[in-house]
C-alpha positions in Angstrom: -23.5 20.9 -18.5 -25.7 19.1 -21.0 -25.2 18.5 -24.7 -27.1 16.8 -27.4 -28.9 13.5 -26.9 -28.7 13.9 -23.1 -24.9 14.0 -22.8 -23.6 15.5 -19.6 -20.1 16.0 -18.3 -20.8 13.2 -15.9 -21.7 10.8 -18.7 -18.8 12.0 -20.9 -16.4 11.4 -18.0 -17.7 7.8 -17.8 -17.4 7.4 -21.5 -13.9 8.8 -21.8 -12.6 7.1 -18.7 -14.0 3.8 -19.9 -12.5 4.2 -23.4 -9.0 4.8 -21.8 -9.5 1.7 -19.6 -10.4 -0.4 -22.6 -7.3 0.8 -24.5 -5.2 -0.1 -21.5 -6.9 -3.6 -21.5 -5.1 -4.5 -24.7 -2.1 -5.2 -22.5 -3.8 -8.5 -21.9 -3.1 -9.4 -25.5 0.5 -8.1 -25.2 -0.2 -4.8 -27.0 0.7 -1.6 -25.1 -1.4 1.1 -26.6 -1.0 3.7 -23.9 2.7 3.4 -22.8 3.6 6.6 -24.6 1.7 8.6 -21.9 4.1 11.1 -20.3 5.4 10.5 -16.8 7.1 13.0 -14.6 10.2 11.8 -12.8 12.1 13.1 -9.8 14.8 15.2 -11.4 17.9 17.3 -10.9 18.7 17.5 -14.6 16.1 18.7 -17.1 16.8 15.8 -19.4 15.6 13.4 -16.7 12.3 15.3 -16.1 10.0 13.5 -18.5 9.7 10.0 -19.9 7.2 7.5 -21.3 5.2 5.6 -18.8 6.2 2.0 -19.7 9.3 0.2 -20.9 7.7 -0.6 -24.3 8.3 3.1 -25.2 11.6 3.6 -23.3 13.3 4.9 -26.4 10.8 7.6 -26.9 12.2 11.0 -25.8 10.4 12.7 -22.9 9.4 15.7 -24.9 7.9 13.5 -27.6 5.9 11.7 -25.0 4.6 15.0 -23.7 3.5 16.1 -27.2 1.9 12.8 -28.0 0.0 12.9 -24.7 -1.2 16.5 -25.5 -2.4 15.5 -29.0 -4.2 12.4 -27.8 -5.9 14.0 -24.8 -6.8 17.1 -26.8 -8.4 15.0 -29.5 -10.5 12.9 -27.2 -11.6 15.9 -25.1 -12.5 18.0 -28.2 -14.8 15.1 -29.2 -16.4 15.2 -25.8 -16.8 19.0 -25.9 -18.5 18.6 -29.4 -21.0 16.2 -27.9 -21.6 18.6 -25.1 -22.3 21.3 -27.7 -19.3 23.4 -26.6 -17.2 25.6 -28.8 -14.5 23.1 -30.0 -12.3 25.8 -31.5 -12.2 27.9 -28.3 -11.7 24.7 -26.3 -8.6 23.6 -28.2 -7.1 27.1 -28.1 -7.7 27.4 -24.3 -6.8 23.8 -23.6 -3.4 24.1 -25.3 -2.4 26.7 -22.7 -4.1 24.8 -19.8 -2.3 21.5 -20.7 1.2 22.8 -21.0 1.1 25.2 -18.0 -0.5 22.5 -15.9 2.0 19.9 -16.7 5.0 22.3 -16.4 3.8 22.9 -12.8 3.5 19.2 -12.2 7.0 18.5 -13.5 8.4 21.4 -11.5 6.9 19.8 -8.4 9.1 16.8 -9.0 12.3 18.7 -8.6 14.4 16.7 -6.2 14.9 19.4 -3.6 11.1 19.7 -3.5 9.9 16.2 -3.9 12.4 13.7 -2.4 11.2 12.2 0.9 13.6 11.7 3.8 14.0 8.0 3.2 15.3 8.6 -0.3 17.8 11.4 0.2 20.8 9.2 0.0 19.6 7.5 -3.2 18.9 10.9 -4.8 22.4 12.2 -3.8 21.2 15.3 -2.1 21.6 16.5 1.5 18.1 17.9 2.1 14.7 18.3 0.5 11.3 19.8 1.4 10.0 16.2 1.2 6.7 17.1 -0.4 6.8 14.3 -3.0 5.7 14.9 -6.6 2.3 15.9 -5.2 3.8 19.3 -4.8 3.2 19.7 -8.5 -0.6 19.7 -7.8 -0.1 22.6 -5.4 2.0 24.5 -7.9 -0.7 24.0 -10.5 -3.4 25.2 -8.1 -1.4 28.3 -7.2 -0.7 29.1 -10.9 -4.5 28.7 -11.6 -5.4 31.0 -8.7 -3.0 33.6 -10.0 -4.5 33.4 -13.5 -8.1 33.5 -12.2 -7.6 36.5 -10.0 -4.9 38.6 -11.6 -5.1 37.8 -15.3 -8.8 38.3 -16.2 -8.1 38.4 -20.0 -6.3 35.1 -20.0 -8.9 33.6 -17.6 -11.7 34.5 -20.1 -9.6 32.9 -22.9 -9.3 29.7 -20.9 -13.0 29.6 -19.9 -14.2 27.0 -22.4 -11.3 24.7 -21.5 -11.8 25.0 -17.7 -13.8 21.9 -17.0 -12.5 20.7 -13.6 -15.5 18.5 -12.9 -15.1 16.6 -16.1 -11.3 16.2 -15.7 -11.5 14.9 -12.1 -14.3 12.5 -12.9 -12.3 11.0 -15.8 -9.4 10.7 -13.4 -11.6 8.9 -10.8 -12.8 6.3 -13.3 -9.2 5.6 -14.2 -8.2 5.5 -10.6 -10.6 2.6 -9.9 -8.4 0.3 -12.0 -5.2 1.3 -10.0 -7.0 0.7 -6.7 -8.2 -2.7 -7.9 -4.5 -3.8 -8.4 -3.5 -2.3 -5.0 -6.4 -4.1 -3.2 -5.5 -7.4 -4.9 -1.8 -7.0 -3.9 -2.8 -6.1 -0.3 -4.9 -9.2 0.0 -1.8 -11.4 -0.4 0.1 -9.5 2.3 -2.0 -9.3 5.4 -5.7 -10.2 5.6 -5.9 -9.1 9.2 -4.8 -5.6 8.3 -7.3 -5.5 5.5 -10.2 -6.6 7.8 -9.2 -4.1 10.5 -8.8 -1.4 7.9 -12.3 -2.0 6.6 -13.8 -1.8 10.1 -11.8 1.3 10.9 -12.9 3.3 7.8 -16.6 2.3 8.3 -16.5 3.5 11.9 -14.5 6.6 11.2 -16.5 7.7 8.2 -19.9 7.3 9.9 -18.6 9.4 12.8 -16.8 12.0 10.6 -19.6 12.6 8.1 -22.3 12.9 10.7 -20.5 15.4 12.9 -19.2 17.6 10.1 -22.7 17.7 8.5 -24.2 18.6 11.9 -21.6 21.3 12.7 -22.0 22.8 9.2 -25.8 22.9 9.5 -26.3 23.7 13.2 -23.5 26.2 13.9 -22.5 27.7 10.5 -26.0 27.6 9.0 -25.0 26.1 5.7 -27.7 24.7 3.4 -27.8 21.0 2.7 -26.3 21.6 -0.7 -23.1 22.9 0.9 -23.1 20.8 4.1 -23.2 17.4 2.3 -20.2 17.9 -0.1 -18.3 19.6 2.7 -18.9 16.7 5.1 -17.7 14.2 2.4 -14.7 16.3 1.4 -13.5 16.8 5.0 -14.5 13.3 6.2 -13.3 10.8 3.6 -11.3 11.4 0.5 -11.3 15.1 -0.3 -11.8 16.0 -4.0 -13.1 12.6 -5.1 -15.8 12.4 -2.3 -16.8 16.1 -2.7 -17.3 15.7 -6.4 -19.2 12.4 -6.0 -21.5 13.8 -3.3 -22.1 16.9 -5.3 -23.2 14.8 -8.2 -25.4 12.6 -6.1 -27.4 15.5 -4.6 -27.2 17.7 -7.8 -25.4 20.5 -6.1 -24.3 23.5 -8.2 -20.8 23.0 -9.7 -19.3 25.8 -7.6 -20.0 23.8 -4.4 -17.7 20.7 -4.9 -15.1 22.9 -6.7 -14.7 25.2 -3.7 -14.6 22.3 -1.3 -11.9 20.6 -3.5 -9.7 23.7 -3.4 -9.8 23.7 0.4 -9.0 20.0 0.4 -5.8 20.5 -1.7 -4.5 23.3 0.6 -5.1 21.4 3.8 -3.7 18.2 2.5 -0.4 19.9 1.9 -0.5 21.3 5.5 -1.2 17.8 6.9 1.6 16.2 4.8 4.1 18.7 6.3 3.0 18.1 9.9 1.4 14.7 10.6 4.2 12.2 9.6 6.7 14.0 11.9 4.1 14.1 14.8 3.6 10.3 14.2 7.3 9.6 14.2 7.7 11.5 17.5 4.8 9.9 19.4 4.1 6.6 17.7 7.4 5.0 16.9 6.4 2.2 19.3 3.1 1.7 17.4 4.0 1.9 13.7 0.8 0.3 12.4 -1.3 2.9 14.4 0.7 5.6 12.6 0.0 4.1 9.2 -3.7 3.9 9.9 -3.7 7.4 11.2 -2.2 8.8 7.9 -4.9 7.0 5.9 -7.8 8.3 8.1 -6.5 11.9 8.5 -4.9 13.0 5.2 -7.7 13.8 2.7 -6.2 12.8 -0.7 -5.0 9.4 -2.0 -1.6 10.7 -3.1 -1.2 12.8 0.0 -2.1 10.0 2.4 0.1 7.4 0.8 3.0 10.0 0.6 2.5 10.7 4.3 2.5 7.0 5.0 5.8 6.6 3.2 7.4 9.5 5.1 6.1 8.2 8.4 7.4 4.7 7.5 10.9 6.0 7.0 10.9 8.3 10.0 9.4 5.7 12.4 11.8 2.9 11.3 14.8 5.3 11.8 13.6 6.3 15.2 12.8 2.8 16.3 16.3 1.8 15.4 18.0 4.6 17.1 15.8 4.7 20.3 14.8 1.0 20.8 17.4 -0.8 18.7 14.6 -2.4 16.7 14.9 -2.7 12.9 11.5 -3.1 11.3 11.0 -4.2 7.7 10.4 -1.4 5.3 6.9 -0.8 3.8 4.5 -2.1 6.4 3.5 1.3 7.7 2.7 2.6 4.3 0.9 -0.7 3.5 -1.5 0.0 6.3 -2.0 3.5 5.0 -2.7 2.3 1.5 -5.1 -0.4 2.7 -7.2 2.0 4.7 -7.2 4.5 1.8 -8.3 1.8 -0.7 -11.4 1.0 1.4 -12.1 4.6 1.9 -12.1 5.1 -1.9 -14.4 2.1 -2.5 -16.8 3.5 0.1 -17.3 6.7 -2.0 -19.4 4.8 -4.5 -21.6 3.2 -1.8 -22.0 6.5 0.0 -22.9 8.3 -3.3 -25.7 5.8 -3.8 -27.0 6.2 -0.3 -27.1 10.0 -0.6 -28.8 9.8 -4.0 -31.5 7.7 -2.4 -31.8 9.9 0.7 -32.1 13.1 -1.3 -34.8 11.5 -3.5 -36.8 9.8 -0.8 -36.6 12.2 2.1 -35.1 15.6 1.4 -36.5 16.6 -2.0 -39.6 14.4 -1.9 -42.8 16.3 -2.6 -46.0 15.6 -0.7 -47.9 12.7 -2.2 -44.9 11.8 -4.4 -43.3 8.4 -4.1 -39.6 7.9 -4.6 -38.7 5.6 -7.6 -35.6 3.7 -8.3 -35.4 5.5 -11.6 -35.1 8.9 -9.9 -32.2 7.5 -7.7 -30.6 6.1 -10.8 -30.8 9.5 -12.6 -29.1 11.2 -9.6 -26.4 8.5 -9.2 -23.1 9.9 -10.6 -22.3 7.8 -13.7 -18.5 8.3 -13.2 -18.8 6.5 -9.8 -20.3 3.5 -11.6 -17.2 3.5 -13.9 -14.9 3.8 -10.9 -16.6 0.8 -9.2 -16.5 -1.3 -12.4 -12.9 -0.7 -13.2 -12.0 -1.4 -9.6 -13.9 -4.8 -9.6 -12.6 -5.9 -13.0 -8.9 -5.3 -12.1 -9.5 -6.9 -8.6 -10.9 -10.0 -10.2 -8.2 -10.2 -12.9 -5.3 -9.7 -10.3 -6.6 -12.2 -7.8 -6.9 -15.1 -10.3 -3.2 -15.7 -10.8 0.3 -14.3 -10.7 0.0 -13.7 -14.5 -3.2 -11.7 -13.8 -1.4 -9.6 -11.3 1.4 -8.9 -13.8 -1.1 -7.9 -16.5 -2.9 -5.6 -14.0 0.3 -3.9 -13.0 1.3 -3.4 -16.6 -2.1 -1.9 -17.4 -2.0 0.6 -14.6 1.5 1.9 -15.4 0.1 4.0 -18.2 -3.3 4.6 -16.5 -1.5 6.1 -13.5 0.3 8.6 -15.7 -2.9 9.6 -17.5 -4.8 9.8 -14.2 -2.1 12.3 -12.9 -2.5 14.3 -16.1 -6.2 14.7 -15.5 -5.7 15.5 -11.8 -3.2 18.3 -12.6 -5.6 19.7 -15.2 -8.2 19.6 -12.4 -6.1 21.5 -9.9 -5.0 24.2 -12.4 -8.5 24.8 -13.7 -10.0 24.8 -10.2 -7.6 27.6 -9.5 -8.6 29.5 -12.6 -12.3 29.3 -11.8 -11.7 30.2 -8.1 -12.2 34.0 -8.4 -11.8 35.0 -4.8 -14.0 38.0 -5.0 -16.9 35.7 -6.1 -15.8 33.0 -3.6 -16.1 35.5 -0.8 -19.6 36.3 -1.9 -20.3 32.5 -1.8 -18.9 32.1 1.8 -15.3 30.8 1.4 -14.4 32.3 4.8 -17.1 30.3 6.5 -16.1 27.2 4.6 -12.5 27.5 5.7 -13.5 28.0 9.3 -15.6 24.8 9.2 -12.7 23.0 7.7 -10.3 24.1 10.3 -12.6 23.5 13.2 -13.6 20.0 12.1 -10.3 18.8 10.8 -8.1 20.0 13.7 -10.8 20.0 16.3 -11.8 16.4 16.1 -11.2 14.5 12.8 -7.5 14.1 13.3 -7.9 13.0 16.9 -10.8 10.7 16.3 -8.8 9.2 13.4 -5.9 8.6 15.8 -8.2 7.0 18.4 -9.8 4.7 15.8 -6.3 3.8 14.4 -5.2 3.0 18.0 -8.4 0.9 18.6 -7.9 -1.3 15.5 -4.1 -1.4 15.1 -2.8 -1.1 18.6 -0.2 -3.9 19.4 0.3 -4.9 15.8 4.0 -4.6 14.8 5.8 -5.0 11.5 8.1 -8.0 11.0 11.7 -7.5 12.2 14.2 -7.1 9.4 16.8 -9.9 9.3 19.5 -8.0 7.5 
């Protein structure tokens, strides 16, 4: 969507995401400007459900944090909608409903009996849980949005101006770059060999994954390039983020990455419920392989890391009971996180490659020469923001211990705001996913491709590559 003076949702996402990043940067001067952002906690009692993101605002009641977050985000997005020449009044009216319904779903997903993973049951004081982590809130938001979009047409029309999932997720991705910069810097100090092997693993896996999914989509399911490329990226690498980035690079219609994203969310939940337990059963003697597998197989950042955490707990428990070996906690999930960090970084590079390829080869007219300017026009601006925030935080955090401390302080609030934009994305994806229209666009075939590729070879190729690079590596033995 374009507004005046050439503004698009892509450029507005870069602008808004960068503004939030700059405000977070005031932590370097000891000023916390974003710590009021609302955070959902794992809860049994409603009074523990919400809180402010950072300790600087610990006296702020959770409900006050929620209201401040609503006012701040509504204000900045209303400004963006005005620049995009949208109807600001209708946006605010619709966004008010979108915000509170979305965040209520996200908070509900943090209910202890839904969210607590097996390794934290004792700490939470409960005998059982579904173990879905707070990511379950995203699924609840998606389901709520689907219900509104398919069974409440009047409300869906009211929310139309506020349903901008592409812009929401692009803002979240710009913010996410900073978080991953801190994670990457932290991982560098832990195990350089794991980082190197993780980098090699994702390059090999992604080139195999993407090529095969694209070929299957084109050859056997007859999808156009517009559908095959985002589908290949979504299934292959990092789900929603990669699908959106690829869609921007090749200038696909908005419905394409949105539909792929909705499938990613559903299948991520399925993988989280199955793969960690499979890994614990078969790979308790190869913990690092299990960690790499979670990173290569589960197609979202939160879902992958959550799966790694569950696998970490289950494998350590089984290794202790079966082999009498007590591994140190956290190394399995560290491998998962390291692999996922490099996967996310690869999104930016791949977007640029696809932008060049579409300009130079696929949409190039006879006698026309590809120019760098055309590639630049196609290159998604929000990916540029993602790369820059990643590099800035990586540089800051690797300079000194003080730099790492500042980086972690910055991303405390950024992480909360990123989750807000993610849950807005999932709810509004649901609202715009009218299944009658989706069936007309081929959602049945999309699902079939996803199932065939994910369970037919991606999961198993990911396991093989994880074995190839992490076989024989073991976590340190716990001394206590």
